[in-house]
PyMOL CGO cylinders between C-alpha atoms (Angstrom):
from pymol import cmd
from pymol.cgo import CYLINDER

trace = [
    CYLINDER, -12.04, 5.46, -14.35, -9.08, 3.36, -13.26, 0.3, 1, 1, 1, 1, 1, 1,
    CYLINDER, -9.08, 3.36, -13.26, -5.63, 4.52, -12.29, 0.3, 1, 1, 1, 1, 1, 1,
    CYLINDER, -5.63, 4.52, -12.29, -2.18, 3.11, -12.17, 0.3, 1, 1, 1, 1, 1, 1,
    CYLINDER, -2.18, 3.11, -12.17, 0.07, 4.69, -9.52, 0.3, 1, 1, 1, 1, 1, 1,
    CYLINDER, 0.07, 4.69, -9.52, 3.77, 4.36, -9.68, 0.3, 1, 1, 1, 1, 1, 1,
    CYLINDER, 3.77, 4.36, -9.68, 6.68, 4.81, -7.30, 0.3, 1, 1, 1, 1, 1, 1,
    CYLINDER, 6.68, 4.81, -7.30, 9.77, 6.64, -8.44, 0.3, 1, 1, 1, 1, 1, 1,
    CYLINDER, 9.77, 6.64, -8.44, 13.23, 5.06, -8.18, 0.3, 1, 1, 1, 1, 1, 1,
    CYLINDER, 13.23, 5.06, -8.18, 14.23, 7.57, -5.50, 0.3, 1, 1, 1, 1, 1, 1,
    CYLINDER, 14.23, 7.57, -5.50, 11.91, 5.96, -3.00, 0.3, 1, 1, 1, 1, 1, 1,
    CYLINDER, 11.91, 5.96, -3.00, 9.72, 9.05, -2.89, 0.3, 1, 1, 1, 1, 1, 1,
    CYLINDER, 9.72, 9.05, -2.89, 5.96, 8.64, -2.51, 0.3, 1, 1, 1, 1, 1, 1,
    CYLINDER, 5.96, 8.64, -2.51, 3.98, 7.52, -5.55, 0.3, 1, 1, 1, 1, 1, 1,
    CYLINDER, 3.98, 7.52, -5.55, 2.21, 9.99, -7.77, 0.3, 1, 1, 1, 1, 1, 1,
    CYLINDER, 2.21, 9.99, -7.77, -1.22, 8.58, -8.40, 0.3, 1, 1, 1, 1, 1, 1,
    CYLINDER, -1.22, 8.58, -8.40, -4.93, 8.89, -7.87, 0.3, 1, 1, 1, 1, 1, 1,
    CYLINDER, -4.93, 8.89, -7.87, -7.46, 6.25, -6.98, 0.3, 1, 1, 1, 1, 1, 1,
    CYLINDER, -7.46, 6.25, -6.98, -11.04, 5.62, -8.02, 0.3, 1, 1, 1, 1, 1, 1,
    CYLINDER, -11.04, 5.62, -8.02, -14.15, 3.82, -6.97, 0.3, 1, 1, 1, 1, 1, 1,
    CYLINDER, -14.15, 3.82, -6.97, -15.14, 1.48, -9.76, 0.3, 1, 1, 1, 1, 1, 1,
    CYLINDER, -15.14, 1.48, -9.76, -18.58, 0.76, -8.36, 0.3, 1, 1, 1, 1, 1, 1,
    CYLINDER, -18.58, 0.76, -8.36, -21.27, 3.38, -8.06, 0.3, 1, 1, 1, 1, 1, 1,
    CYLINDER, -21.27, 3.38, -8.06, -22.57, 2.11, -4.72, 0.3, 1, 1, 1, 1, 1, 1,
    CYLINDER, -22.57, 2.11, -4.72, -20.88, 3.65, -1.70, 0.3, 1, 1, 1, 1, 1, 1,
    CYLINDER, -20.88, 3.65, -1.70, -20.97, 0.34, 0.14, 0.3, 1, 1, 1, 1, 1, 1,
    CYLINDER, -20.97, 0.34, 0.14, -18.72, -1.36, -2.39, 0.3, 1, 1, 1, 1, 1, 1,
    CYLINDER, -18.72, -1.36, -2.39, -14.98, -1.29, -1.77, 0.3, 1, 1, 1, 1, 1, 1,
    CYLINDER, -14.98, -1.29, -1.77, -12.65, 1.03, -3.64, 0.3, 1, 1, 1, 1, 1, 1,
    CYLINDER, -12.65, 1.03, -3.64, -10.45, -0.65, -6.22, 0.3, 1, 1, 1, 1, 1, 1,
    CYLINDER, -10.45, -0.65, -6.22, -6.87, 0.59, -6.43, 0.3, 1, 1, 1, 1, 1, 1,
    CYLINDER, -6.87, 0.59, -6.43, -4.09, -0.47, -8.78, 0.3, 1, 1, 1, 1, 1, 1,
    CYLINDER, -4.09, -0.47, -8.78, -0.64, 0.08, -7.29, 0.3, 1, 1, 1, 1, 1, 1,
    CYLINDER, -0.64, 0.08, -7.29, 2.62, -0.58, -9.09, 0.3, 1, 1, 1, 1, 1, 1,
    CYLINDER, 2.62, -0.58, -9.09, 5.80, -0.39, -7.03, 0.3, 1, 1, 1, 1, 1, 1,
    CYLINDER, 5.80, -0.39, -7.03, 8.81, -0.12, -9.31, 0.3, 1, 1, 1, 1, 1, 1,
    CYLINDER, 8.81, -0.12, -9.31, 11.79, -0.65, -6.99, 0.3, 1, 1, 1, 1, 1, 1,
    CYLINDER, 11.79, -0.65, -6.99, 12.81, -2.12, -3.64, 0.3, 1, 1, 1, 1, 1, 1,
    CYLINDER, 12.81, -2.12, -3.64, 13.45, 1.26, -2.03, 0.3, 1, 1, 1, 1, 1, 1,
    CYLINDER, 13.45, 1.26, -2.03, 9.88, 2.32, -2.75, 0.3, 1, 1, 1, 1, 1, 1,
    CYLINDER, 9.88, 2.32, -2.75, 8.60, -1.05, -1.56, 0.3, 1, 1, 1, 1, 1, 1,
    CYLINDER, 8.60, -1.05, -1.56, 10.50, -0.62, 1.71, 0.3, 1, 1, 1, 1, 1, 1,
    CYLINDER, 10.50, -0.62, 1.71, 9.00, 2.85, 2.13, 0.3, 1, 1, 1, 1, 1, 1,
    CYLINDER, 9.00, 2.85, 2.13, 5.44, 1.59, 1.63, 0.3, 1, 1, 1, 1, 1, 1,
    CYLINDER, 5.44, 1.59, 1.63, 5.57, -1.80, 3.39, 0.3, 1, 1, 1, 1, 1, 1,
    CYLINDER, 5.57, -1.80, 3.39, 4.01, -1.98, 6.87, 0.3, 1, 1, 1, 1, 1, 1,
    CYLINDER, 4.01, -1.98, 6.87, 5.64, -4.91, 8.70, 0.3, 1, 1, 1, 1, 1, 1,
    CYLINDER, 5.64, -4.91, 8.70, 4.26, -3.82, 12.08, 0.3, 1, 1, 1, 1, 1, 1,
    CYLINDER, 4.26, -3.82, 12.08, 0.80, -5.00, 11.06, 0.3, 1, 1, 1, 1, 1, 1,
    CYLINDER, 0.80, -5.00, 11.06, 0.38, -8.65, 12.06, 0.3, 1, 1, 1, 1, 1, 1,
    CYLINDER, 0.38, -8.65, 12.06, -0.56, -9.78, 8.55, 0.3, 1, 1, 1, 1, 1, 1,
    CYLINDER, -0.56, -9.78, 8.55, 1.54, -7.14, 6.82, 0.3, 1, 1, 1, 1, 1, 1,
    CYLINDER, 1.54, -7.14, 6.82, 0.26, -4.20, 4.85, 0.3, 1, 1, 1, 1, 1, 1,
    CYLINDER, 0.26, -4.20, 4.85, 1.08, -1.49, 2.37, 0.3, 1, 1, 1, 1, 1, 1,
    CYLINDER, 1.08, -1.49, 2.37, 0.83, 2.30, 2.52, 0.3, 1, 1, 1, 1, 1, 1,
    CYLINDER, 0.83, 2.30, 2.52, -0.87, 4.01, -0.38, 0.3, 1, 1, 1, 1, 1, 1,
    CYLINDER, -0.87, 4.01, -0.38, -0.50, 7.73, -0.96, 0.3, 1, 1, 1, 1, 1, 1,
    CYLINDER, -0.50, 7.73, -0.96, -3.92, 9.20, -1.67, 0.3, 1, 1, 1, 1, 1, 1,
    CYLINDER, -3.92, 9.20, -1.67, -5.90, 12.35, -1.04, 0.3, 1, 1, 1, 1, 1, 1,
    CYLINDER, -5.90, 12.35, -1.04, -9.14, 10.35, -0.95, 0.3, 1, 1, 1, 1, 1, 1,
    CYLINDER, -9.14, 10.35, -0.95, -10.83, 10.18, 2.45, 0.3, 1, 1, 1, 1, 1, 1,
    CYLINDER, -10.83, 10.18, 2.45, -10.94, 6.73, 4.02, 0.3, 1, 1, 1, 1, 1, 1,
    CYLINDER, -10.94, 6.73, 4.02, -11.88, 5.68, 7.53, 0.3, 1, 1, 1, 1, 1, 1,
    CYLINDER, -11.88, 5.68, 7.53, -10.35, 2.94, 9.65, 0.3, 1, 1, 1, 1, 1, 1,
    CYLINDER, -10.35, 2.94, 9.65, -11.97, -0.36, 8.70, 0.3, 1, 1, 1, 1, 1, 1,
    CYLINDER, -11.97, -0.36, 8.70, -12.94, 0.68, 5.16, 0.3, 1, 1, 1, 1, 1, 1,
    CYLINDER, -12.94, 0.68, 5.16, -12.56, -2.17, 2.69, 0.3, 1, 1, 1, 1, 1, 1,
    CYLINDER, -12.56, -2.17, 2.69, -10.24, -1.64, -0.25, 0.3, 1, 1, 1, 1, 1, 1,
    CYLINDER, -10.24, -1.64, -0.25, -9.49, -4.04, -3.10, 0.3, 1, 1, 1, 1, 1, 1,
    CYLINDER, -9.49, -4.04, -3.10, -5.86, -3.73, -4.12, 0.3, 1, 1, 1, 1, 1, 1,
    CYLINDER, -5.86, -3.73, -4.12, -4.27, -4.86, -7.37, 0.3, 1, 1, 1, 1, 1, 1,
    CYLINDER, -4.27, -4.86, -7.37, -0.59, -4.81, -6.42, 0.3, 1, 1, 1, 1, 1, 1,
    CYLINDER, -0.59, -4.81, -6.42, 2.41, -5.19, -8.72, 0.3, 1, 1, 1, 1, 1, 1,
    CYLINDER, 2.41, -5.19, -8.72, 5.77, -5.62, -7.00, 0.3, 1, 1, 1, 1, 1, 1,
    CYLINDER, 5.77, -5.62, -7.00, 9.29, -4.83, -8.30, 0.3, 1, 1, 1, 1, 1, 1,
    CYLINDER, 9.29, -4.83, -8.30, 10.81, -7.38, -10.65, 0.3, 1, 1, 1, 1, 1, 1,
    CYLINDER, 10.81, -7.38, -10.65, 7.63, -9.49, -10.53, 0.3, 1, 1, 1, 1, 1, 1,
    CYLINDER, 7.63, -9.49, -10.53, 5.25, -9.61, -13.51, 0.3, 1, 1, 1, 1, 1, 1,
    CYLINDER, 5.25, -9.61, -13.51, 2.43, -11.05, -11.39, 0.3, 1, 1, 1, 1, 1, 1,
    CYLINDER, 2.43, -11.05, -11.39, -0.33, -8.75, -10.15, 0.3, 1, 1, 1, 1, 1, 1,
    CYLINDER, -0.33, -8.75, -10.15, -1.57, -9.67, -6.66, 0.3, 1, 1, 1, 1, 1, 1,
    CYLINDER, -1.57, -9.67, -6.66, -5.25, -9.14, -5.88, 0.3, 1, 1, 1, 1, 1, 1,
    CYLINDER, -5.25, -9.14, -5.88, -5.78, -8.45, -2.19, 0.3, 1, 1, 1, 1, 1, 1,
    CYLINDER, -5.78, -8.45, -2.19, -8.93, -7.40, -0.35, 0.3, 1, 1, 1, 1, 1, 1,
    CYLINDER, -8.93, -7.40, -0.35, -7.67, -5.46, 2.65, 0.3, 1, 1, 1, 1, 1, 1,
    CYLINDER, -7.67, -5.46, 2.65, -8.90, -3.09, 5.31, 0.3, 1, 1, 1, 1, 1, 1,
    CYLINDER, -8.90, -3.09, 5.31, -7.76, 0.44, 6.09, 0.3, 1, 1, 1, 1, 1, 1,
    CYLINDER, -7.76, 0.44, 6.09, -5.68, 0.11, 9.27, 0.3, 1, 1, 1, 1, 1, 1,
    CYLINDER, -5.68, 0.11, 9.27, -3.78, 3.41, 9.16, 0.3, 1, 1, 1, 1, 1, 1,
    CYLINDER, -3.78, 3.41, 9.16, -4.78, 6.91, 8.09, 0.3, 1, 1, 1, 1, 1, 1,
    CYLINDER, -4.78, 6.91, 8.09, -2.38, 9.81, 7.65, 0.3, 1, 1, 1, 1, 1, 1,
    CYLINDER, -2.38, 9.81, 7.65, -4.48, 12.92, 7.09, 0.3, 1, 1, 1, 1, 1, 1,
    CYLINDER, -4.48, 12.92, 7.09, -3.46, 15.92, 5.00, 0.3, 1, 1, 1, 1, 1, 1,
    CYLINDER, -3.46, 15.92, 5.00, -1.22, 18.58, 6.54, 0.3, 1, 1, 1, 1, 1, 1,
    CYLINDER, -1.22, 18.58, 6.54, 0.11, 16.59, 9.47, 0.3, 1, 1, 1, 1, 1, 1,
    CYLINDER, 0.11, 16.59, 9.47, 2.42, 18.40, 11.86, 0.3, 1, 1, 1, 1, 1, 1,
    CYLINDER, 2.42, 18.40, 11.86, 5.08, 15.76, 11.20, 0.3, 1, 1, 1, 1, 1, 1,
    CYLINDER, 5.08, 15.76, 11.20, 4.99, 16.36, 7.45, 0.3, 1, 1, 1, 1, 1, 1,
    CYLINDER, 4.99, 16.36, 7.45, 4.08, 12.73, 6.74, 0.3, 1, 1, 1, 1, 1, 1,
    CYLINDER, 4.08, 12.73, 6.74, 2.67, 11.83, 3.33, 0.3, 1, 1, 1, 1, 1, 1,
    CYLINDER, 2.67, 11.83, 3.33, -1.13, 11.76, 3.20, 0.3, 1, 1, 1, 1, 1, 1,
    CYLINDER, -1.13, 11.76, 3.20, -2.59, 8.32, 2.58, 0.3, 1, 1, 1, 1, 1, 1,
    CYLINDER, -2.59, 8.32, 2.58, -3.78, 5.06, 4.05, 0.3, 1, 1, 1, 1, 1, 1,
    CYLINDER, -3.78, 5.06, 4.05, -2.25, 1.82, 5.22, 0.3, 1, 1, 1, 1, 1, 1,
    CYLINDER, -2.25, 1.82, 5.22, -4.01, -1.29, 4.00, 0.3, 1, 1, 1, 1, 1, 1,
    CYLINDER, -4.01, -1.29, 4.00, -3.79, -4.39, 6.22, 0.3, 1, 1, 1, 1, 1, 1,
    CYLINDER, -3.79, -4.39, 6.22, -3.47, -7.60, 4.26, 0.3, 1, 1, 1, 1, 1, 1,
    CYLINDER, -3.47, -7.60, 4.26, -6.09, -10.22, 5.07, 0.3, 1, 1, 1, 1, 1, 1,
    CYLINDER, -6.09, -10.22, 5.07, -5.19, -13.15, 7.31, 0.3, 1, 1, 1, 1, 1, 1,
    CYLINDER, -5.19, -13.15, 7.31, -5.79, -15.68, 4.55, 0.3, 1, 1, 1, 1, 1, 1,
    CYLINDER, -5.79, -15.68, 4.55, -3.63, -17.51, 2.01, 0.3, 1, 1, 1, 1, 1, 1,
    CYLINDER, -3.63, -17.51, 2.01, -3.58, -14.55, -0.42, 0.3, 1, 1, 1, 1, 1, 1,
    CYLINDER, -3.58, -14.55, -0.42, -2.55, -12.09, 2.27, 0.3, 1, 1, 1, 1, 1, 1,
    CYLINDER, -2.55, -12.09, 2.27, 0.15, -14.45, 3.56, 0.3, 1, 1, 1, 1, 1, 1,
    CYLINDER, 0.15, -14.45, 3.56, 1.49, -14.99, 0.04, 0.3, 1, 1, 1, 1, 1, 1,
    CYLINDER, 1.49, -14.99, 0.04, 1.81, -11.25, -0.61, 0.3, 1, 1, 1, 1, 1, 1,
    CYLINDER, 1.81, -11.25, -0.61, 3.43, -10.64, 2.78, 0.3, 1, 1, 1, 1, 1, 1,
    CYLINDER, 3.43, -10.64, 2.78, 5.92, -13.47, 2.17, 0.3, 1, 1, 1, 1, 1, 1,
    CYLINDER, 5.92, -13.47, 2.17, 6.72, -12.21, -1.35, 0.3, 1, 1, 1, 1, 1, 1,
    CYLINDER, 6.72, -12.21, -1.35, 7.35, -8.68, -0.09, 0.3, 1, 1, 1, 1, 1, 1,
    CYLINDER, 7.35, -8.68, -0.09, 9.50, -9.82, 2.84, 0.3, 1, 1, 1, 1, 1, 1,
    CYLINDER, 9.50, -9.82, 2.84, 11.49, -12.18, 0.62, 0.3, 1, 1, 1, 1, 1, 1,
    CYLINDER, 11.49, -12.18, 0.62, 12.05, -9.34, -1.84, 0.3, 1, 1, 1, 1, 1, 1,
    CYLINDER, 12.05, -9.34, -1.84, 13.13, -6.87, 0.85, 0.3, 1, 1, 1, 1, 1, 1,
    CYLINDER, 13.13, -6.87, 0.85, 15.39, -9.33, 2.68, 0.3, 1, 1, 1, 1, 1, 1,
    CYLINDER, 15.39, -9.33, 2.68, 17.93, -7.49, 4.85, 0.3, 1, 1, 1, 1, 1, 1,
    CYLINDER, 17.93, -7.49, 4.85, 16.27, -4.12, 4.14, 0.3, 1, 1, 1, 1, 1, 1,
    CYLINDER, 16.27, -4.12, 4.14, 13.64, -5.13, 6.71, 0.3, 1, 1, 1, 1, 1, 1,
    CYLINDER, 13.64, -5.13, 6.71, 16.31, -4.69, 9.40, 0.3, 1, 1, 1, 1, 1, 1,
    CYLINDER, 16.31, -4.69, 9.40, 17.12, -1.15, 8.26, 0.3, 1, 1, 1, 1, 1, 1,
    CYLINDER, 17.12, -1.15, 8.26, 16.79, 1.85, 10.56, 0.3, 1, 1, 1, 1, 1, 1,
    CYLINDER, 16.79, 1.85, 10.56, 15.52, 3.91, 7.63, 0.3, 1, 1, 1, 1, 1, 1,
    CYLINDER, 15.52, 3.91, 7.63, 12.14, 5.57, 8.09, 0.3, 1, 1, 1, 1, 1, 1,
    CYLINDER, 12.14, 5.57, 8.09, 9.26, 4.56, 5.88, 0.3, 1, 1, 1, 1, 1, 1,
    CYLINDER, 9.26, 4.56, 5.88, 6.07, 6.41, 4.97, 0.3, 1, 1, 1, 1, 1, 1,
    CYLINDER, 6.07, 6.41, 4.97, 4.30, 5.52, 8.24, 0.3, 1, 1, 1, 1, 1, 1,
    CYLINDER, 4.30, 5.52, 8.24, 6.83, 5.08, 11.05, 0.3, 1, 1, 1, 1, 1, 1,
]
cmd.load_cgo(trace, "trace")
């Protein structure tokens, strides 16, 4: 049971669901995430994390430190990036601030994580300096 989430061009949160591909609870969840445009990428990117990260809208319960294997497709890039990250941010359902429910995945501090962070930041360019709010801050 695999899924393929997708962000809308308006920059609104993705409509998707995730699944655990392994039956054992100790194995990481596997999530496929396709971000279709730069506005949506800006909304989901988490530059405040040292190694970078991405916010994923989900109603699934995760705890800080949970491992998640992410198959990430970025705007205007046919390559799919495989990243094993850790849950570093949790926005629960029904927050008082009205934030979108989901989790922030911290990229690993290895070559793969650095490559994805660099690709995202190169893609976003000057948008990184924007005062616009994203899905986490």
